[in-house]
C-alpha positions, -999 to 999 in steps of 0.1 A, spaced: 782 835 -473 756 808 -473 720 818 -477 697 812 -447 670 786 -454 639 799 -436 619 768 -444 644 746 -426 644 770 -396 607 770 -393 604 732 -396 595 720 -361 587 684 -370 618 670 -353 613 687 -320 598 668 -291 561 675 -285 557 690 -319 543 661 -338 509 667 -352 495 632 -356 474 609 -335 495 616 -304 481 651 -300 462 658 -268 425 649 -268 401 678 -273 371 672 -251 336 680 -262 318 709 -244 297 699 -214 260 695 -222 236 697 -193 205 675 -195 171 683 -180 161 662 -150 128 643 -153 108 649 -121 80 627 -106 62 648 -79 34 623 -76 58 593 -72 88 605 -53 102 570 -50 115 572 -86 132 605 -79 146 592 -46 161 561 -62 177 581 -91 191 607 -68 205 581 -44 222 563 -73 237 596 -85 250 606 -51 264 571 -43 281 569 -77 296 604 -73 309 596 -38 324 563 -50 342 580 -79 355 607 -55 369 580 -31 386 562 -60 402 594 -73 413 604 -37 428 570 -31 448 571 -63 460 606 -56 467 596 -20 490 568 -31 510 592 -52 510 619 -25 523 593 0 552 583 -22 560 620 -28 559 627 9 582 597 17 607 606 -10 608 644 -3 619 665 26 594 692 17 566 697 43 543 707 15 542 671 2 532 659 37 506 686 39 492 676 5 489 639 17 473 650 50 447 671 31 439 642 8 434 619 37 411 644 54 391 646 21 389 608 20 376 607 56 350 634 48 339 615 17 335 583 37 315 602 64 293 616 37 286 582 23 276 569 57 254 600 61 237 593 28 228 558 39 215 571 73 194 598 56 181 574 29 169 550 57 151 579 74 136 590 42 123 556 31 108 549 65 87 580 65 54 583 46 56 609 19 25 627 9 20 648 -22 -7 672 -32 -19 651 -61 -20 617 -44 -52 601 -56 -51 575 -28 -54 601 0 -90 615 3 -90 653 6 -104 668 38 -137 686 33 -169 690 51 -184 659 36 -160 634 52 -151 654 83 -168 652 117 -180 687 127 -195 697 161 -218 726 161 -224 740 195 -209 757 225 -178 745 244 -200 737 274 -222 715 253 -191 697 239 -178 691 274 -212 678 285 -212 654 256 -175 643 256 -164 651 291 -135 672 304 -99 670 292 -88 650 323 -116 624 316 -104 622 280 -68 616 291 -78 589 316 -100 572 290 -71 571 266 -49 555 293 -76 529 300 -83 541 335 -117 539 350 -131 571 364 -164 562 378 -182 529 384 -168 496 395 -141 476 379 -142 438 373 -104 436 379 -95 425 414 -62 436 428 -44 407 444 
């Protein structure tokens, strides 16, 4: 009887997928998280960086969803399985949601950039203290005698004349 050659039996070099050369799968480096640099006194920098990240992420998502959507559409057309159609519908819903999110980012970015942002350490804004504030010391009756009633203040703000004569002649 022939002797069994164990080395030949254990040799897997001829089997598909068992070649150990450059065709091996890529081993990815572990993810390294980086600290974010924050600018509380100049929020415009943070806003621009965050907007760029969000926009890039949404664009990548749309590209991946579109690529997968094309594959899912072909699978759904060539298959009788309702799961393929369901997968395609879910991908299209995700694509719609991604598009809505992108539009929402643009709308929110417009609202944010139109508002004035204030920070605690903004050197251009004077702080409110007793030196640069107008303070009235007295009773409410004295204040009303000096400034007038609330109705008078409202009519002055509207430009109405309360007492006296007007130079404007109604035609």
